[in-house]
PAVEX-218562 format. One record per residue: residue number from 0; x, y, z of N, C-alpha, C, CB in turn. Coordinates in Angstrom, 2 decimals, always signed. Last residue first. Glycine has a CB too. Example, Ala and Ser with C-alpha at 12.3 -4.5 7.8 and 13.67 -1.06 7.14 Angstrom:
<pts>
(1, (+12.85, -2.25, +7.08), (+13.67, -1.06, +7.14), (+12.90, +0.03, +7.87), (+14.08, -0.60, +5.72))
(0, (+13.19, -5.69, +7.80), (+12.30, -4.50, +7.80), (+13.20, -3.30, +7.80), (+11.31, -4.47, +9.05))
</pts>
This chain:
<pts>
(83, (+101.38, +94.57, +97.97), (+102.32, +94.41, +96.86), (+103.22, +93.25, +96.99), (+103.12, +95.60, +96.73))
(82, (+98.04, +94.42, +98.62), (+99.34, +94.09, +99.20), (+100.30, +93.81, +98.07), (+99.25, +92.87, +100.17))
(81, (+95.89, +94.85, +97.01), (+96.31, +95.93, +97.90), (+97.67, +95.67, +98.52), (+95.29, +96.12, +98.99))
(80, (+94.43, +94.27, +94.00), (+95.50, +93.80, +94.87), (+96.00, +94.97, +95.70), (+96.65, +93.16, +94.04))
(79, (+91.08, +93.87, +93.35), (+92.18, +94.85, +93.40), (+93.19, +94.37, +94.43), (+91.64, +96.30, +93.76))
(78, (+89.29, +91.69, +91.27), (+89.97, +91.85, +92.56), (+91.07, +92.91, +92.42), (+90.57, +90.50, +93.06))
(77, (+86.41, +90.42, +89.76), (+87.44, +91.46, +89.74), (+87.96, +91.68, +91.15), (+86.89, +92.79, +89.14))
(76, (+85.33, +87.61, +88.15), (+85.53, +88.18, +89.49), (+86.68, +89.16, +89.43), (+85.81, +87.07, +90.54))
(75, (+82.93, +86.53, +86.03), (+84.22, +87.22, +86.03), (+84.32, +87.95, +87.37), (+84.36, +88.22, +84.80))
(74, (+81.37, +83.27, +85.92), (+81.43, +84.69, +86.27), (+82.84, +85.21, +86.13), (+80.93, +84.91, +87.71))
(73, (+79.85, +80.81, +83.78), (+80.44, +81.25, +85.03), (+80.34, +82.74, +85.26), (+81.86, +80.85, +85.09))
(72, (+80.26, +80.89, +80.22), (+79.85, +80.22, +81.45), (+80.53, +80.81, +82.68), (+80.15, +78.73, +81.37))
(71, (+78.98, +84.07, +80.83), (+78.61, +82.71, +80.46), (+79.73, +81.99, +79.73), (+77.37, +82.72, +79.61))
(70, (+79.39, +85.87, +83.33), (+80.13, +85.75, +82.08), (+79.98, +84.31, +81.63), (+81.66, +86.17, +82.24))
(69, (+78.29, +88.16, +85.79), (+78.02, +86.94, +85.02), (+78.76, +86.98, +83.67), (+76.51, +86.77, +84.79))
(68, (+80.69, +89.49, +87.93), (+79.82, +89.78, +86.80), (+79.57, +88.49, +86.05), (+80.45, +90.86, +85.86))
(67, (+81.55, +90.70, +90.95), (+81.34, +89.44, +90.25), (+80.31, +89.73, +89.17), (+80.86, +88.27, +91.22))
(66, (+83.99, +93.05, +92.23), (+82.71, +92.64, +91.67), (+82.75, +91.22, +91.16), (+82.30, +93.58, +90.55))
(65, (+86.13, +93.54, +94.11), (+85.44, +94.62, +93.41), (+84.06, +94.17, +92.95), (+86.26, +95.10, +92.21))
(64, (+87.75, +92.91, +97.01), (+86.84, +92.28, +96.06), (+86.03, +93.38, +95.41), (+85.91, +91.22, +96.76))
(63, (+90.99, +93.73, +97.82), (+89.64, +94.27, +97.64), (+88.87, +93.49, +96.59), (+89.70, +95.74, +97.25))
(62, (+92.98, +92.09, +100.38), (+92.77, +92.61, +99.03), (+91.31, +92.98, +98.87), (+93.19, +91.57, +97.96))
(61, (+93.44, +90.87, +102.78), (+93.46, +92.32, +102.75), (+93.36, +92.92, +101.35), (+94.69, +92.81, +103.40))
(60, (+93.15, +88.15, +103.03), (+94.45, +88.65, +102.60), (+94.54, +90.17, +102.53), (+94.78, +88.08, +101.25))
(59, (+90.54, +87.61, +103.78), (+91.63, +87.03, +104.56), (+92.99, +87.64, +104.23), (+91.68, +85.54, +104.35))
(58, (+89.04, +88.92, +101.79), (+88.92, +89.32, +103.20), (+90.12, +88.83, +104.01), (+87.62, +88.78, +103.80))
(57, (+89.88, +87.42, +99.52), (+90.13, +88.87, +99.61), (+90.06, +89.34, +101.06), (+89.11, +89.65, +98.75))
(56, (+88.88, +84.90, +100.15), (+90.34, +85.08, +100.01), (+90.69, +86.57, +100.13), (+90.84, +84.51, +98.64))
(55, (+86.14, +85.51, +100.02), (+86.74, +85.10, +101.30), (+88.25, +85.27, +101.26), (+86.37, +83.63, +101.63))
(54, (+85.79, +86.07, +97.26), (+85.59, +87.13, +98.26), (+86.21, +86.78, +99.62), (+84.11, +87.40, +98.44))
(53, (+86.53, +83.38, +96.36), (+87.29, +84.56, +95.97), (+87.05, +85.74, +96.92), (+86.94, +84.97, +94.54))
(52, (+84.63, +81.57, +97.54), (+86.07, +81.47, +97.80), (+86.83, +82.74, +97.48), (+86.64, +80.34, +97.00))
(51, (+82.07, +82.11, +96.58), (+82.36, +82.28, +98.00), (+83.86, +82.38, +98.26), (+81.78, +81.11, +98.81))
(50, (+82.34, +81.72, +93.87), (+81.51, +82.84, +94.34), (+81.73, +83.13, +95.82), (+80.04, +82.54, +94.08))
(49, (+83.68, +79.33, +93.62), (+84.44, +80.57, +93.43), (+83.66, +81.78, +93.93), (+84.80, +80.74, +91.96))
(48, (+81.81, +77.31, +93.71), (+82.53, +77.62, +94.95), (+83.31, +78.93, +94.83), (+83.48, +76.48, +95.32))
(47, (+80.97, +76.91, +91.06), (+80.12, +77.67, +91.98), (+80.83, +78.07, +93.28), (+78.89, +76.87, +92.31))
(46, (+83.20, +77.41, +88.48), (+82.98, +76.59, +89.67), (+82.14, +77.40, +90.65), (+84.34, +76.13, +90.32))
(45, (+83.92, +79.10, +86.50), (+82.56, +78.58, +86.45), (+82.27, +77.60, +87.58), (+82.32, +77.91, +85.11))
(44, (+85.78, +82.12, +86.21), (+85.58, +80.82, +86.85), (+84.13, +80.40, +86.73), (+86.01, +80.87, +88.32))
(43, (+88.22, +84.45, +85.68), (+87.07, +83.82, +85.04), (+86.94, +82.42, +85.62), (+87.22, +83.78, +83.48))
(42, (+89.38, +87.12, +87.45), (+89.39, +85.66, +87.42), (+88.10, +85.20, +86.76), (+89.55, +85.06, +88.86))
(41, (+91.30, +89.94, +86.99), (+89.98, +89.35, +86.77), (+90.14, +87.85, +86.64), (+89.28, +89.95, +85.51))
(40, (+93.03, +92.27, +88.95), (+93.06, +90.97, +88.29), (+91.62, +90.49, +88.14), (+93.94, +89.94, +89.09))
(39, (+94.54, +95.37, +89.19), (+93.27, +94.65, +89.17), (+93.45, +93.37, +88.36), (+92.13, +95.54, +88.57))
(38, (+96.87, +96.97, +91.39), (+96.58, +96.21, +90.17), (+95.24, +95.50, +90.30), (+97.70, +95.18, +89.89))
(37, (+97.39, +98.01, +93.86), (+96.47, +98.73, +93.01), (+96.12, +98.01, +91.72), (+97.02, +100.06, +92.69))
(36, (+100.73, +96.94, +94.07), (+99.54, +97.40, +94.79), (+98.69, +98.24, +93.85), (+99.93, +98.21, +96.06))
(35, (+101.74, +94.72, +91.43), (+101.93, +95.92, +92.24), (+100.63, +96.24, +92.97), (+102.39, +97.13, +91.37))
(34, (+102.04, +91.15, +91.39), (+101.37, +92.40, +91.04), (+101.78, +93.54, +91.97), (+99.86, +92.21, +91.09))
(33, (+102.83, +88.62, +92.08), (+103.61, +89.31, +91.05), (+103.02, +90.65, +90.64), (+103.73, +88.43, +89.84))
(32, (+100.97, +87.65, +93.85), (+102.36, +87.80, +94.31), (+103.21, +88.61, +93.34), (+102.98, +86.42, +94.52))
(31, (+98.69, +87.32, +92.31), (+98.77, +88.48, +93.20), (+100.20, +88.72, +93.69), (+97.84, +88.29, +94.39))
(30, (+99.08, +84.83, +91.11), (+99.16, +86.04, +90.29), (+99.34, +87.28, +91.15), (+97.91, +86.18, +89.42))
(29, (+98.65, +83.17, +93.35), (+99.94, +83.17, +92.64), (+100.12, +84.44, +91.82), (+100.05, +81.94, +91.73))
(28, (+95.97, +83.77, +93.94), (+97.02, +84.02, +94.93), (+98.40, +84.07, +94.27), (+97.00, +82.94, +96.03))
(27, (+94.71, +82.86, +91.57), (+94.64, +84.27, +91.96), (+95.76, +84.61, +92.94), (+93.27, +84.60, +92.57))
(26, (+95.24, +80.11, +91.74), (+95.77, +80.88, +90.61), (+95.76, +82.38, +90.92), (+94.95, +80.61, +89.33))
(25, (+93.80, +79.53, +94.07), (+95.24, +79.31, +94.04), (+95.88, +80.11, +92.90), (+95.56, +77.81, +93.88))
(24, (+91.22, +80.11, +93.20), (+91.81, +80.91, +94.28), (+93.33, +80.73, +94.30), (+91.21, +80.52, +95.64))
(23, (+90.80, +78.12, +91.17), (+90.71, +79.56, +90.87), (+91.39, +80.44, +91.93), (+89.25, +79.97, +90.74))
(22, (+91.33, +75.57, +92.62), (+92.19, +76.06, +91.54), (+92.03, +77.56, +91.24), (+91.91, +75.28, +90.30))
(21, (+90.16, +74.08, +94.67), (+90.51, +75.47, +94.94), (+91.32, +76.13, +93.82), (+91.27, +75.54, +96.21))
(20, (+87.35, +73.95, +92.60), (+87.93, +74.47, +93.83), (+89.06, +73.54, +94.27), (+86.86, +74.60, +94.94))
(19, (+88.02, +73.12, +89.12), (+87.27, +73.06, +90.37), (+88.06, +73.66, +91.52), (+86.90, +71.61, +90.70))
(18, (+87.86, +74.51, +85.86), (+88.66, +74.06, +87.01), (+87.80, +74.10, +88.27), (+89.93, +74.94, +87.19))
(17, (+86.27, +75.64, +83.98), (+86.51, +74.22, +83.86), (+87.34, +73.64, +84.99), (+87.18, +73.93, +82.57))
(16, (+88.02, +78.69, +84.01), (+86.78, +77.99, +83.69), (+87.10, +76.53, +83.43), (+86.06, +78.63, +82.46))
(15, (+90.11, +80.28, +84.63), (+90.07, +79.00, +85.32), (+88.72, +78.32, +85.11), (+90.34, +79.19, +86.83))
(14, (+92.00, +82.69, +83.46), (+90.87, +81.89, +82.99), (+90.94, +80.51, +83.62), (+90.86, +81.79, +81.44))
(13, (+92.80, +85.74, +84.50), (+93.08, +84.35, +84.84), (+91.85, +83.57, +84.41), (+93.41, +84.16, +86.38))
(12, (+94.29, +88.74, +83.43), (+93.16, +87.82, +83.35), (+93.64, +86.45, +83.77), (+92.55, +87.79, +81.90))
(11, (+95.47, +91.96, +84.57), (+95.62, +90.54, +84.27), (+94.31, +89.79, +84.24), (+96.52, +89.91, +85.25))
(10, (+94.87, +94.60, +84.88), (+96.24, +94.26, +84.48), (+96.35, +92.80, +84.07), (+97.20, +94.55, +85.62))
(9, (+91.92, +96.31, +83.77), (+92.64, +95.32, +84.57), (+94.00, +95.01, +83.98), (+91.83, +94.05, +84.67))
(8, (+89.32, +98.62, +84.28), (+90.51, +98.24, +83.51), (+91.36, +97.33, +84.37), (+91.32, +99.49, +83.04))
(7, (+86.55, +97.09, +86.12), (+87.43, +98.18, +85.71), (+88.57, +97.68, +84.83), (+87.99, +98.90, +86.94))
(6, (+83.60, +95.97, +86.12), (+84.88, +95.36, +85.73), (+85.79, +96.46, +85.23), (+84.67, +94.25, +84.64))
(5, (+81.68, +97.78, +86.94), (+81.76, +96.49, +87.61), (+83.07, +95.77, +87.32), (+80.60, +95.61, +87.20))
(4, (+82.12, +99.91, +85.19), (+82.17, +100.15, +86.62), (+82.35, +98.83, +87.40), (+80.89, +100.87, +87.09))
(3, (+84.28, +98.49, +82.64), (+83.04, +99.09, +83.09), (+83.18, +99.37, +84.58), (+81.80, +98.17, +82.80))
(2, (+86.09, +97.47, +79.73), (+86.07, +97.97, +81.10), (+84.72, +98.61, +81.39), (+87.22, +99.00, +81.33))
(1, (+84.81, +94.74, +77.66), (+85.36, +96.08, +77.90), (+85.29, +96.46, +79.37), (+84.61, +97.11, +77.06))
(0, (+85.81, +91.53, +76.90), (+84.87, +92.27, +77.74), (+85.48, +93.64, +78.02), (+84.57, +91.49, +79.07))
</pts>
C-alpha cells in the first residue's frame, strides 16, 4: 500500500489480521516502545474491536491516531508515536 494522506510514510507495519482483542493493541504498544518520537506505525487488523481499541490506546498514551483505512480484510490503522 503506497503512502497517502490517510496512510503517510511509515516506519513499521504490524500485521495482526486473524488476531482477536487485545492482540493488535498489545503489539502496537510493544512496537511503540522501540520507536522514536514522530515514527508512524501501521497496524493491520480485522478484529472489529480494533476500531475502538487503537484510537482509545492513542488517547490514553498521548500518541496520535492518524487514520483508519479499509484494507480487505479489516483495516489499516496509522498511529504517530509521540512519546519516545
